[in-house]
N, C-alpha and C positions, 0 to 999 in steps of 0.2 A: 522197084528199091526203096525202102524207105530213105529219110535223110539221114545220115548218120551225125553223130553229137561228138564221137570219136575218131581221130586220127591220128597216122605215126606219120614221123620226118624221120628218112635214114634206112634206105633199104639193103643194109649188108643184113647178114646171115640172123643176127639178135633181132633185128629190128622186122626183117620178115615174117621169124618165125612167132615174135610176139604177135604182130598184125594178125596172121593167121589164126593164132590160140585166141584173139576176141573175136574175131568174124564166128569160129567154128563154136563160140559158147553164144551165140545170138545176138552180139551186138555189129550191126554194120559199121564199115569203117572208110575212111577216106586214106589214101597214102599218097606221100611226095619224097624226091628225091633230087637231091640237084642235080644227078646225071640223068636225062628224060630216058637214056637207051637201058638204063635199070629198071625203071618204072613200067616201059613197055615190055619186057622178058619177064619182070614177076605178073601182069597181068595177062601176058601172051601162055605164063606154065603154071606156076603153083597157084594164081589167082583167078584161074578161068572158071568162070561161072559161079564164083563166090561172092555175097555181096559186099563187094569192094570198089570204092568209088577213085578212080586213079586220076591226078590233077599234076601240071606240070609249071605251075608257077606258087610260089607261097600266096598270092592275093586269091588265085585260084583255090587252094588248099581251103582257106579259110573259110572263104566263100560257099563253098561245098558242105560246111558243117553246121548243124544246126544249133543254137545257144541254148544252155550255155556249153560252148565248145571245153573240150579235154582232149588237149593235144600232147602227144607220146612223143619226147625227141630222142633218138636214137641214132647220136652222133659221137664222135672221138670227144672225150672229157677235156676240159682247157677251154681256151680261146674260140674251138668250134662252136661249144655251145653260148657262148656268150654270144657269138656273130650271128647264131638262129635265132635266138632271142629278140636283136636289134633288131631283125631283118621281119619279124612276124609281129611285133608290138605296133608297128601302125595300121595295123588290118583287124586287132583283136580290139575287143568291147570288155568294160567292165564285167567282171565276173567270171570270164573267159579263163581258161585253167590249163598251164602247163607242168608239163610231168619230165621231169630229167632221168632219163632210166639208163645210162652210162653210171660208169665207175668214177664219179666228180670226187675232187677233195671236197671234204665237208666244211671248208670255211668257204669256199667258193657258193656253196650250195645256203650258205650262212648269208653271204654276201646277196646273191641273185633272189631270195626268197624278200631280205628287208627292201630291197628297191623295185620288184614287183608288186608287191602287197600294199606298198604306200601308193603306187597307180590303180590298186583297185583289182590286180589281176590276183588269181590264185597261183601260187607256184607249189611243188611236190619234188622232192629229191627223193630218187625210190630208188633203193639197191634192189638187185636183180641177180640172183645167182642160180646156177643151172646148166650152164652152155647153151648150145643150139636145142639139143633135144629139150631141156627143160623147158627152154622160152617155148618152143612149141606144143608142149604135153603137158607143163604146169613146172613152173618156176616157184623156188621160193621168195617171196617179195617183202620190201623191208622199206615202206614208205614214212616218210619224215615230211612236215607242215603242219597247217592246223587240224585239228580234229574236225572243222567242220568239212577241209576240203579230203581228208581223208573219206568221211562220210558219205560226199557226193561221189566217190570212187569205188567205194564198197562193193557195190552190188557187179561191179565189173571184174574188180580185183579177185572177188571171192571167188570166182566163176573161174578166172585164169590159173590161179594159183593150183600148185600139186596139193592133194588131198591126201590126207594122212589119217589114222584112227581118231584124232581129237581134232579136226576141224581142217580148214583150208591153209596152208603155208602162207599167210598175210598176218599183218597185225598192224595196228598201227604203234608206231615206234616211239614218235613224239617230236617236240617243234624244231624248226630252223633244219637245221645239217643230221638231226639226230640218225635218220634212216641211212645216210650215205656215211657215218660213223659209224652204223652197225655193221653194212658190209664192207668196210676198209677193215673192221676188225674180225669178220668172217673169213675174209682173205689172207690177213695173216695167219689165222689159225689152220688156213690152208695151205699157205707157206710151208709151217710147220709140220703137218700131217704129211706132207709129201715128201719132204728131207727127211723125217722119221722113217718111212716108208724107203726110202732109197738106200738108208744107211743100214734099215735091215735087209736090203736086197742084194747090198755090197757085201756084208758078214756072210749070209747064205752063200754068196758066190765064190767069194775069193778065201774065206776062213773054211767053207766045208765044201767046196769043190761043186756045188748043185750044177748042175744043167739046165736047160729053157722048162724042158719038161719037167724036171723036178719041183722047179722053183713055183711052176703053175700049180703043180699040186698042193705044195706048202700054202699057195696065197688062196688057193681056191678052197682049201680046208678051215684057214683061218676067217676066211668070209663067212665060214656055217657058227662060228664061237660068237655068244654076245658080246663078249671084249670088241672084236676087230670088224665084227660086220656092219662094212659098211661099204659106199659108191667106189671110194678110191678102193678100197682092198679088192672091191671086183674085177674095175677097171686092172687095175695091175696084175692078177690073174689071167685076163684076157691079155693083156700085151706082149706076157710068155710065149702065147701059145701062135702069136702071127710068124708067118714066116717071110722071109722078103724074096719076092720071086725071081728077083736080079742077082741073087747072091746063094740063096737056098739056106741063108741061117738066120735064126732070131732078129727080125728087124731092128728091135732093141739094140741088140750088140753094134748094129752100124749106123746108128745114128751118134751125132758127135755130143760128148758129152759137156756142153755148154749150155744152161740153162737160162733164158731168157725172162723179163720183169718187166710187168708195165707199171708199175708204181705204187700198188694198194698196200704191199708188203713194207715197203720202205717207209710209207705214209705211216705205219703203224707202227712202226719202232720208231721212228720222230715223235709222234705223240705219246708214247709211251715215257720217251724220257722226259718229254715236255711235263707231264704228268707226275713224274716220279714213281713209275710202275714196272716192276722188275717184267721183262717179256725176255728171258734169255732164250728159249726153244725158237722162236721167231725170229729173234737176232741172230741166232746161227742159222738157221733156214736162209736168211735175206744174205748173210756173210758167204755161205757155200755157195749160193747162185753167183754171187760176185765173181769168187776165188775160183771158180768154175770158168770163167771167159776168158784166165789167164793162160790159155788152151800151150801157145808159144812155149812160154818162161815154163809151163809145169812140164814138157816134153824135154826141155832142153836141161832143166834140175832133174827130172829123175835120171838121168846119166852121169850125174854129179852127184846128188846128195843120196846117200845107201840107206838102209833100215833093215826090220827085221823081215823076215821072208820065211813061207811055209805055211803050214795049215795046221787046223786044229785037229788033236790026236785023241780027244776023248770018244765018247759017245754021239753020232750025229747026231740019232732022234731028241735025244736028251738037252743036245745045243739049242735045235731048231725050237725046241719048246721054250727055252730059256729067252731065245731072242723074242719069241712071240712075248713073252711075260713082260721082257725089258720094253718092247714097242707100247704094250700097253699100260705101263707104269710112265713111259715118257710122255703120251698121248693126256691121258689125264692131268700131267702137269702143264701140258700147253693148252688145253682148254680151260684149266685154273686163271693162268696167265691173264687167256683173253677175258674170261669174265671179270675178273678183277679191274683189268681195264676199262670194260664198259660201264662196272659199276661204280668207278672213280669219274670216266667223262660225263656221265649222266649225273651228278654231283655238281662237277664243277661247271656244265654247260645248261644247269637246269633240263636235262632232256626228259626224267621220271620213265627210264628204260627199266620194262622187267625182263630182267635176266629169265625168269621159268619160261617168258614167252620168244624171247629168241632162241630158246632152246630147240621149244616145240616147232616153231616155224623152220627150224634147220632141219627136222625130220625127214622133210622131202621137199623133191626138186633141187635142193641145191648141192654142190661139190661138194661140201663135209657132212652130208647126211650119213650119219650111221647110229645103229641099235643101240648106243649107249647116250645118245642124247637123251633119251626118255627118262635115264639115272639122274642125269643132267635137270632135267624137267622138275623131278620131283625133288630131287636136293633143294632146289629155290623156292619150292612151293611151301617145303617141310619149313627152310627157315629163308625168307627174304632179305633180311640182314647177314647171313652166312658169309663171315669175310673171306672166305677161301674155300674153293671146292675140297683142297684135300684136307680139308677139316669134316667134311659129311662123311656119316658112319661106312656109307658103301664104299664111297673111294679110299677113305683111309685105310679100310681094313684091306682093300683089294691092293695097295702098294705094301702094307705090310705082310702081306701072306707072299711077296712077288720080289721083294726089294735084293733077297740075296741074290737070285736068278739076275735080275738088274745089273747088280754089280760086278756078278763074273764076265755076263758080257762086255762090260765094259774093262773089265781088267783083259780078259782076252784081246780085244779091238785093240789096247794099247799095246802088249807083247806083238801081236801079229801087224803092228803099224797101219792098220784100217784106220781111217780116220772116222769118227761118229761124232762129231761136234752137237750135233739137237740133241742126240743119245745123253753124252756129257754134262750138255748144258742143262738138260731138263733133271738130269740124278743131282746136280749141284745145287739146282735150283731146290729139291727137295730136300738136301741135306742143309742148306742153310735157312731154310723157313723152319725148321723141327730146333736148331739150336738155340738155346737160351742165352747163349754169348757167343758172341763173334771176335775176330780180333779186330774190328776196327776202333777198339779204345787205343790200341796202338796208333792208327791213322789220326787219329783225335787229336793225339799226343805229338804227332806229327806236325799236324797243322798248326798246335800251338804254340812249336817251337820256334817252325821258321815263319809265323804270319799273325800269331799271341790270337788266334782264331777263339781263344777259350774253349773250354770243355765241362763238361758236368761229372760229379761224382756219383760213387754208387751208395756211398754211405751220408751224404749230407745234401740240402738242398741248394740250388744258386749255380751261379755259372764262375768257374775260376781259370786263371790266367798263371802261368810260372813263369820265373825267369829260369830257363833251364841252363843256362852255363854259367850262372850265379854258382859260386863255391857251397855255400850254406843256401843250399834250393828252398828248405822248409821255412826258413825266417822270412826269404821274401817272397813267399805265398802269398795271393791275396785272394779272397771272395768276396763275393755280392750275392743279395739274394733279389736284388731289382730286377 
């Protein structure tokens, strides 16, 4: 076996599958896992007969690799990544490269990059999306770091990434923590997508009374459309077809309605607040997961807090079509928010992120892969300075054509007491963005009243403050053009 120069630390599902993906594409590898039994099982089963060198200490692992070493770390984000780096460093040599393929917070990646590069080691923070299947057969990869480091990794990454009509689903994202930042926002968009789909399901089931077979048919049909064809719609259709062998009920109906989260959605919301970018759809999705965990309180409240009941009484197929349109409009808004956040972060952190390339590499392998990403890619290729995806001709017209249906879905959901927080947040985002005047003139007046924060006027330049409690307010009003 040729001495490998690529190694993988961490043999959980993602680590194993990425290791096998690298080996299958012609690159011998070495592997290490803290628990020796995990490595032994991997070698005896999935890695048997493959160009994989097993090692049982970090020193042995590093010595098994030819220089310059390329080491992919696939451990839990946070302190475990720092611990592995600290344990590895005594065995590394200048020019060796570490790649963090977990869901690390981008600020941690920024810190690690500075620390390791100061010691002449390479460091790449790389977002990896696609779940276990994507890791094995072709994920979407979002590497950040120096362009030189990416150049050294490109022969491997372009082979193992998902392949679509316009190339491999990997690109150099930008310096420092850019790769993990883009992966974080990808996951925020994923949160939004999943919540919007859940709300569509809730309406189809509880407003229209569709059973699991009908739900499967609706989502399978939606997956054939240009607007909604996507991985998440596809797996949703599959989910409704799965019958639980223990109860003979659709498995989805016996799953507890409390959704977990690992932090990337919350980080996206926090970053958006820090950068002053509105992402209400993703915020609603994070909030919905939090509320879902109040299971005991919700059960108790359901017995005390009453609301409307009943079903939708109009044409069923017509309303299904309107839910589809509402889902698509809301999805456009969610991606518009995500892309605007990426654009702002790119400027703020000097990442130089290409939004068209982000859309392109998300077309395959990743969880949010969808047919309409081609349209997003084209929108930013046509105008790289596009301020908001809602202004791109394709998406502007799509929403204008569908907004009546979108509004009716919100109206019906309110009348029936069915919560649709992400649908509503998306529509409110659209309505706020399209207004030339919002009621925050009153907000600013209030701020000036209680805190002398000043305000601007529509009819003259400068900052103004008013003594609002004075009898003759006009005479006490002062202006400044400083």
